C-alpha positions in Angstrom: 54.3 -10.5 48.9 51.9 -13.3 48.3 51.1 -13.7 44.6 47.5 -13.8 43.5 48.4 -14.6 39.9 46.0 -16.7 38.0 47.3 -19.2 35.5 44.5 -18.6 32.9 45.0 -15.8 30.5 42.2 -13.3 30.8 41.4 -9.7 30.4 41.7 -7.7 33.6 44.7 -9.9 34.8 46.8 -6.8 35.3 44.7 -5.9 38.4 45.6 -9.1 40.3 49.1 -10.0 38.9 52.3 -8.4 40.2 53.9 -5.8 37.9 57.2 -7.6 38.3 55.7 -10.6 36.4 54.1 -8.5 33.7 55.3 -9.2 30.2 54.5 -6.3 27.9 54.7 -6.4 24.2 55.9 -3.1 22.7 57.3 -1.6 19.6 60.7 -2.6 20.8 59.6 -6.2 20.0 58.8 -5.4 16.4 60.3 -7.8 13.9 62.3 -6.6 10.9 59.2 -7.3 8.8 57.2 -5.0 11.1 59.7 -2.2 10.7 59.8 -2.6 6.9 56.1 -2.5 6.6 55.9 0.6 8.9 58.6 2.3 6.7 56.7 1.4 3.5 53.4 2.8 4.8 55.1 6.0 6.0 56.6 6.5 2.6 53.3 5.8 0.9 51.6 8.2 3.3 54.1 11.0 2.6 54.4 10.5 -1.2 50.8 9.5 -2.2 48.6 10.8 0.6 50.2 14.0 1.9 50.9 15.3 -1.6 47.1 14.9 -2.4 45.6 15.6 1.0 43.8 18.8 -0.1 42.1 16.9 -3.0 41.2 14.0 -0.8 39.6 16.4 1.7 37.5 17.9 -1.1 35.7 14.6 -1.3 37.4 13.2 -4.4 35.9 9.8 -4.6 37.8 8.6 -7.6 41.1 9.7 -6.1 40.4 8.0 -2.7 39.3 4.8 -4.3 42.3 4.8 -6.7 44.6 5.2 -3.6 42.8 2.3 -1.9 43.6 0.1 -5.0 47.2 1.2 -4.7 47.2 0.0 -1.1 45.8 -3.3 -2.4 48.7 -3.6 -4.8 51.0 -3.2 -1.8 49.2 -5.9 0.0 47.8 -3.5 2.6 44.2 -4.5 2.1 44.8 -8.2 2.8 46.7 -8.1 6.1 43.9 -10.1 7.9 42.7 -12.1 4.9 43.9 -15.7 4.2 46.4 -16.3 1.5 43.9 -18.7 -0.1 41.8 -15.6 -1.0 44.7 -13.4 -2.1 45.5 -11.9 1.3 48.7 -11.9 3.4 47.3 -13.1 6.7 49.8 -11.3 8.8 49.5 -10.6 12.6 47.4 -8.1 14.4 50.5 -6.1 15.2 50.9 -5.4 11.5 47.3 -4.1 11.3 48.0 -1.7 14.1 51.3 -0.6 12.5 49.6 0.4 9.3 46.9 2.2 11.2 49.5 4.1 13.1 51.5 5.0 10.0 48.6 6.5 8.0 48.5 9.9 9.7 48.3 12.6 7.0 44.7 12.2 5.9 42.3 10.8 8.6 39.6 10.7 6.0 41.6 8.3 3.9 42.7 6.4 6.9 39.2 5.7 8.0 38.2 4.6 4.5 41.1 2.1 4.7 40.2 1.1 8.2 36.6 0.1 7.5 37.7 -1.7 4.3 40.2 -3.8 6.3 38.4 -4.0 9.6 34.7 -3.9 10.4 33.7 -4.1 6.8 35.6 -7.3 5.9 36.5 -9.1 9.1 33.0 -10.4 9.6 33.4 -12.3 6.3 36.9 -13.4 7.2 35.9 -14.8 10.6 32.3 -15.9 10.1 31.7 -16.3 6.4 31.1 -19.6 4.6 33.7 -20.9 2.1 31.4 -19.7 -0.7 31.0 -16.2 0.8 34.7 -15.9 1.3 35.5 -17.0 -2.2 33.0 -14.6 -3.6 34.0 -11.4 -1.7 37.5 -11.6 -0.2 39.6 -11.7 -3.4 38.0 -8.5 -4.6 38.2 -6.9 -1.2 42.0 -7.6 -1.2 42.5 -5.7 -4.5 40.1 -2.8 -3.7 37.8 -3.8 -6.6 35.0 -3.8 -4.1 34.7 -1.4 -1.1 33.2 -2.5 2.2 30.9 -0.9 4.8 29.4 -1.8 8.1 25.8 -1.0 9.2 25.0 -1.3 12.8 23.9 2.2 14.1 20.2 3.2 13.7 18.3 6.4 14.4 17.0 5.0 17.7 19.9 2.5 18.4 23.4 3.9 18.7 25.4 2.6 21.7 22.5 0.3 22.5 23.0 -1.6 19.2 21.0 -4.7 20.2 17.9 -2.5 20.4 18.0 -2.0 16.6 14.7 -2.0 14.8 15.8 -3.2 11.4 13.9 -6.5 10.7 14.6 -9.5 8.6 11.9 -12.0 7.7 12.5 -15.2 5.7 10.4 -15.4 2.6 7.8 -18.2 2.3 10.0 -20.0 -0.3 13.0 -19.7 2.0 15.1 -18.0 -0.8 15.3 -14.5 0.6 15.3 -12.5 3.8 13.2 -9.3 3.5 15.0 -6.5 5.4 13.2 -3.4 6.5 14.7 -0.5 8.4 17.4 2.2 8.3 21.0 2.5 9.3 22.8 5.8 9.8 26.3 7.2 10.1 27.7 4.5 7.7 31.3 5.1 6.8 32.1 4.3 3.2 28.3 4.2 2.8 28.2 6.1 -0.5 31.1 4.2 -2.0 30.7 0.6 -0.8 29.7 -2.4 -2.9 29.1 -4.7 -0.1 27.7 -4.0 3.4 27.6 -6.0 6.7 24.1 -5.3 8.0 22.6 -6.3 11.3 18.9 -7.0 11.7 16.4 -8.7 13.9 15.3 -12.0 12.4 11.7 -12.6 13.4 11.8 -9.5 15.5 14.2 -10.7 18.2 17.1 -12.7 16.8 19.9 -10.3 16.2 21.7 -11.4 13.1 24.1 -10.3 10.4 23.8 -10.3 6.6 26.0 -9.5 3.6 24.1 -7.1 1.4 25.2 -6.2 -2.1 24.8 -2.6 -3.4 22.5 -3.6 -6.2 20.0 -5.5 -3.9 16.4 -4.8 -4.8 14.7 -2.7 -2.2 18.0 -1.3 -0.8 18.9 2.4 -1.3 21.7 4.7 -0.1 21.0 8.2 1.4 22.8 11.5 0.6 26.3 12.2 1.9 26.2 13.8 5.4 27.8 17.2 5.9 30.2 16.6 8.7 32.4 18.6 11.1 35.5 16.7 10.1 36.5 13.6 8.1 35.3 15.6 5.1 37.1 13.4 2.6 35.3 10.2 3.6 31.9 9.0 2.7 29.1 8.9 5.4 25.5 8.1 4.5 22.4 6.5 5.7 21.1 3.1 4.3 17.4 2.4 3.7 15.8 -1.1 3.5 12.3 -1.4 2.1 11.6 -5.1 1.6 15.2 -5.5 0.5 15.6 -9.0 -0.9 18.7 -10.5 0.5 19.5 -14.0 -0.6 19.2 -16.5 2.2 22.8 -17.7 1.5 23.9 -14.2 2.5 23.1 -14.8 6.2 26.4 -14.4 8.0 27.2 -17.2 10.5 24.0 -18.2 12.2 20.6 -16.7 13.0 20.8 -15.0 16.4 24.7 -14.7 16.4 24.8 -11.0 15.3 26.1 -9.8 18.7 29.1 -12.2 18.5 30.0 -10.7 15.1 29.2 -7.1 15.9 31.1 -6.8 19.2 34.2 -8.9 18.4 34.8 -7.0 15.2 34.4 -3.7 17.0 37.2 -4.7 19.4 39.5 -4.7 16.4 38.2 -1.4 15.3 38.9 0.0 18.8 42.6 -1.0 18.9 43.2 0.2 15.3 41.6 3.5 16.2 43.9 3.8 19.2 46.9 2.9 17.1 45.9 5.6 14.6 45.5 8.1 17.5 49.1 7.3 18.6 50.4 7.9 15.1 48.6 11.2 14.9 49.8 12.3 18.3 53.4 11.7 17.3 52.9 13.7 14.1 51.6 16.6 16.1 54.4 16.5 18.6 56.9 16.7 15.7 55.1 19.7 14.2 54.8 21.4 17.5 58.4 20.9 18.4 59.6 22.2 15.1 57.4 25.2 15.3 58.5 26.0 18.9 62.1 25.8 17.9 61.5 28.2 15.0 59.0 30.7 16.5 60.6 33.5 18.5 59.0 35.8 21.1 60.6 38.3 23.4 63.9 37.6 21.8 64.1 33.9 22.0 62.5 30.7 20.6 59.2 29.9 22.4 60.7 26.4 22.9 62.7 27.9 25.8 59.6 29.1 27.7 58.7 26.8 30.6 55.0 26.9 29.8 55.8 25.5 26.3 58.2 23.0 27.7 55.4 21.7 30.0 53.1 21.3 27.0 55.6 19.4 24.9 56.4 17.1 27.9 52.7 16.4 28.7 52.0 15.6 25.0 55.0 13.2 25.0 54.2 11.5 28.3 50.6 10.8 27.2 51.7 9.6 23.8 54.4 7.2 25.2 51.8 5.9 27.6 49.2 5.3 24.9 51.7 3.7 22.7 52.8 1.3 25.5 49.3 0.2 26.4 48.0 -0.1 22.8 50.8 -2.5 21.7 50.6 -4.4 25.0 47.0 -5.1 24.3 47.6 -6.1 20.7 50.3 -8.4 22.0 47.8 -10.1 24.3 45.5 -10.7 21.3 48.2 -12.1 19.2 49.4 -14.5 21.9 45.8 -15.9 22.1 45.6 -16.3 18.3 49.0 -17.9 18.1 47.8 -20.6 20.6 45.0 -21.7 18.3 45.1 -24.7 16.0 45.1 -23.3 12.5 44.0 -26.6 11.1 40.7 -26.5 13.1 37.7 -25.8 10.9 36.5 -23.2 13.4 39.9 -21.4 13.5 38.6 -18.1 12.2 35.6 -18.1 14.5 37.9 -18.9 17.4 40.2 -16.0 16.3 37.2 -13.7 16.5 36.1 -14.9 19.9 39.6 -14.4 21.4 38.8 -10.6 21.1 36.2 -10.9 23.8 38.8 -12.1 26.3 40.4 -8.7 26.3 37.4 -6.5 25.9 38.4 -4.6 29.0 41.8 -3.7 27.6 40.3 -3.0 24.2 37.9 -0.5 25.7 40.7 1.0 27.7 42.9 1.7 24.7 40.0 3.2 22.8 39.2 5.6 25.6 42.8 6.5 26.5 44.0 6.6 22.9 41.2 8.9 21.6 41.4 11.2 24.6 45.2 11.4 24.2 45.1 12.4 20.6 42.4 15.1 21.5 44.7 16.4 24.3 47.8 16.4 22.1 46.1 18.1 19.1 44.6 20.7 21.4 47.9 21.5 23.1 49.7 21.5 19.7 47.2 24.0 18.3 47.7 26.1 21.3 51.5 26.1 20.8 50.9 27.3 17.2 48.8 30.1 18.6 46.9 32.1 16.0 48.6 30.1 13.2 47.0 26.9 14.6 43.6 28.4 13.8 44.5 28.8 10.1 43.7 25.9 7.7 47.1 26.0 6.0 48.8 24.6 9.1 46.5 21.5 9.3 46.1 21.7 13.0 42.6 23.1 12.5 41.5 20.2 10.3 43.2 17.7 12.6 41.2 19.2 15.5 37.9 18.6 13.6 38.9 15.2 12.3 39.9 13.9 15.7 36.7 14.8 17.5 34.8 11.8 16.2 37.3 9.4 17.8 35.6 9.8 21.2 32.2 8.9 19.6 32.5 6.1 17.1 33.6 2.5 17.8 31.4 2.9 20.9 31.3 6.3 22.7 33.9 6.7 25.4 31.1 6.8 28.0 29.9 3.4 26.8 33.4 2.0 26.7 33.9 3.1 30.3 30.7 1.2 31.3 32.1 -1.8 29.4 35.4 -1.6 31.4 33.7 -1.6 34.8 30.9 -3.9 33.7 33.3 -6.6 32.6 35.3 -6.2 35.8 32.1 -6.8 37.7 31.3 -9.9 35.7 34.8 -11.3 36.2 34.6 -10.6 39.9 31.1 -12.0 40.5 31.7 -15.1 38.3 35.2 -15.7 39.8 36.7 -15.5 36.3 39.6 -13.6 38.0 40.8 -14.1 41.6 39.5 -10.7 42.6 38.0 -11.9 45.9 41.3 -13.4 46.9 43.1 -10.2 45.9 40.7 -8.1 48.0 41.2 -10.5 51.0 45.0 -10.0 50.7 44.9 -6.2 50.8 45.6 -6.0 54.5 48.6 -8.3 54.2 50.1 -6.2 51.5 49.5 -3.0 53.3 51.4 -4.3 56.4 54.6 -3.2 54.7 54.8 -6.1 52.3 57.2 -5.5 49.4 57.3 -6.7 45.9 59.7 -9.5 45.1 62.4 -9.1 42.5 61.9 -5.4 42.3 64.9 -3.2 41.9 66.3 -0.4 39.6 65.5 3.2 39.1 61.7 2.5 38.8 61.4 0.3 41.8 59.4 2.9 43.8 57.1 3.4 40.8 56.4 -0.4 40.7 55.6 -0.4 44.4 53.3 2.5 44.0 51.4 0.9 41.1 50.9 -2.2 43.1 49.5 -0.2 46.0 47.3 1.6 43.5 45.9 -1.8 42.5 45.0 -2.5 46.1 43.3 0.9 46.3 41.3 0.2 43.2 40.3 -3.2 44.6 39.3 -1.6 47.8 37.1 1.0 46.2 35.6 -1.6 43.8 34.8 -3.8 46.8 33.2 -1.0 48.7 31.0 -0.1 45.7 30.0 -3.8 45.1 29.1 -4.2 48.8 26.9 -1.1 48.7 25.2 -1.5 45.4 25.7 -5.1 44.3 24.8 -5.7 40.7 23.0 -2.3 40.7 26.4 -0.7 40.6 26.0 -0.7 36.9 23.4 2.0 37.3 25.7 4.2 39.3 27.4 5.5 36.2 29.4 8.4 37.8 31.0 5.8 40.1 31.5 3.2 37.4 33.1 5.9 35.2 35.6 6.7 38.0 36.3 3.0 38.5 37.0 2.6 34.7 39.4 5.6 34.8 41.1 4.1 37.9 41.5 0.7 36.1 42.7 2.4 32.9 45.2 4.6 34.7 46.7 1.6 36.5 46.9 -0.5 33.2 48.5 2.4 31.4 51.0 3.1 34.2 52.0 -0.5 34.4 52.4 -0.7 30.6 54.5 2.5 30.6 56.8 1.5 33.5 57.4 -2.1 32.2 58.1 -0.8 28.7 60.4 1.9 30.1 62.4 -0.8 32.0 62.7 -2.8 28.8 64.1 0.2 26.9 66.4 1.1 29.7 67.8 -2.4 29.8 69.1 -1.8 26.3 70.7 1.6 27.1 68.6 3.7 24.7 66.9 6.9 25.8 67.4 5.8 29.4 67.1 9.3 31.0 64.0 10.3 28.9 62.0 7.1 29.2 62.8 6.9 32.9 61.5 10.5 33.3 58.3 9.6 31.4 57.6 6.6 33.6 58.2 8.6 36.8 56.1 11.5 35.6 53.2 9.3 34.6 53.2 7.3 37.8 53.5 10.4 40.1 50.6 12.2 38.3 48.5 9.0 38.3 48.8 8.9 42.1 47.2 12.3 42.4 44.4 11.3 40.0 43.7 8.0 41.8 43.6 9.5 45.3 41.2 12.3 44.1 38.9 9.8 42.3 39.0 7.4 45.2 37.9 10.0 47.7 35.1 11.3 45.4 33.9 7.7 44.7 33.9 6.8 48.5 31.9 10.0 49.3 29.4 8.9 46.6 29.2 5.4 47.8 28.5 6.5 51.4 26.4 9.5 50.5 28.9 12.0 52.1 28.9 10.0 55.4 32.2 8.2 54.9 33.2 6.6 58.2 36.5 7.4 60.0 37.6 3.8 59.4 37.3 4.3 55.6 39.1 7.7 55.7 41.9 6.1 57.8 42.2 3.3 55.2 42.4 5.9 52.4 45.2 7.7 54.4 47.1 4.4 54.6 47.0 4.1 50.8 48.0 7.7 50.5 51.0 7.2 52.7 52.3 4.4 50.6 51.5 6.0 47.3 52.6 9.6 47.6 55.9 10.2 45.8 58.7 12.8 46.1 59.0 13.1 42.3 60.3 16.4 40.8 57.8 16.4 38.0 58.7 19.9 36.9 62.3 19.2 36.2 61.6 15.8 34.8 59.3 17.4 32.3 62.1 19.7 31.3 64.3 16.7 30.6 61.6 15.1 28.4 60.9 18.3 26.4 64.6 18.8 25.8 64.8 15.2 24.4 62.0 16.1 22.0 63.7 19.4 20.9 67.0 17.7 20.4 65.4 15.1 18.1 63.1 17.7 16.5 60.3 15.3 17.1 59.1 12.2 18.9 62.0 9.6 19.0 60.6 6.7 20.9 
């Protein structure tokens, strides 16, 4: 097969590069330090969070903030903060590991996540030396709590349409801010806020706002469906006097700050979703082994076996694509010159390279945890509906994950939108890849492809050509107006995400199998995911083509789709493979991968 690989690292590369050349970072690549930190956080979560979960969920501010300070003592508030300011400045993998390990109180986890992510990274990346020296040492210890104010009553996903204004005073000493922010996590507890406003009405910019700022007030705590132990308020600015030196970065650079920091929030959310999913699988497996019906444990019923397997396959896949994405970030950051005065700004801007993958992990991670919790609750039956079993609170807490950090609908538009940009601007060799589809379909085979997952690799590569084919048909029909065809762009986003996830899963499985660990189970997972992906891709492709052609799809197009189908359909015994996966979970009384 002719390679269409591009030498430049860029988001979306998976679509044009062969799976046999994919290098996927995964938890199997964790260092000893990574494993030690994971174990430390798990211990903290069990001993300090789980034992006080009920009190946290009753909105005990003092308890939550004291626990945040305990995390500061362990160094877990300074993972991304330079040592010069009291931090540890570890890698992005460590940030994700901590997010994954904090599973027992989502309310507390989100308080920590804002403190160490969107609430402080704008200062780490874009702050002046004076701003960093003033705020970061106290953020590291938990002495001050951070919050992030972007969303407004009339500007949620369309953040750049925010109406909050900032006008420089005549003496040049202050910016006067007017407007309102809503849904602010840590809002009632924070001492410092990252706030976005329009300077002179149209220059989207960011500011550091202190709690005691004149003209700034904090609204009442919101009554929420879940995350009841966290603080969520509105913020009101009425000629709020923000010192001019509290402008963050430059006037008009707010979007750079806002969206790059959200990319970090997205992968940490996905890592947290993975950790929660593993926790639910363990609880569901233990319950299924203990609960008896009709004279035997419900774990032996095929319907429960299917649920446990589906939960496991999705979680393994999410785990694989989340850490693959974080590995891409880290490789970019490692390539930067740390002595460069703009090192931290450049670190932030590397996030944009992989905005496609970041949106993918946010969507897939949040929808995986929702699926897993829903299935877990169903396995518990009536007991799952009772508060004492914690599945009910998990169900409520999890629901927000599909909304914040950009709704999943918006993230799907980002995925396809950035693919369009990369195609139209030739940032990826997508045109060349489209031109090479016919050559590939004429029985071309992958090079260096062997082993028990060889067929899955071939199928994924064919799926990429199908995705490129549908993408090309849509672009030819709609051009740049494709962005307005949101039902089609959502399907394209799901197709791209499925392929990225399948590739991540298969390559990780091959890595694990090469070390002789859990060979049978991980091979089964990779086969199940790929086989079921084929069915989803073919269904979405036909639906998208009918939409593109208004139900008048030509015989030539249908024939092309049949050719893809012929190469992609797999004779995979999904039912028995799922039994193998579930039995592995039962034997370990939890998720072992």
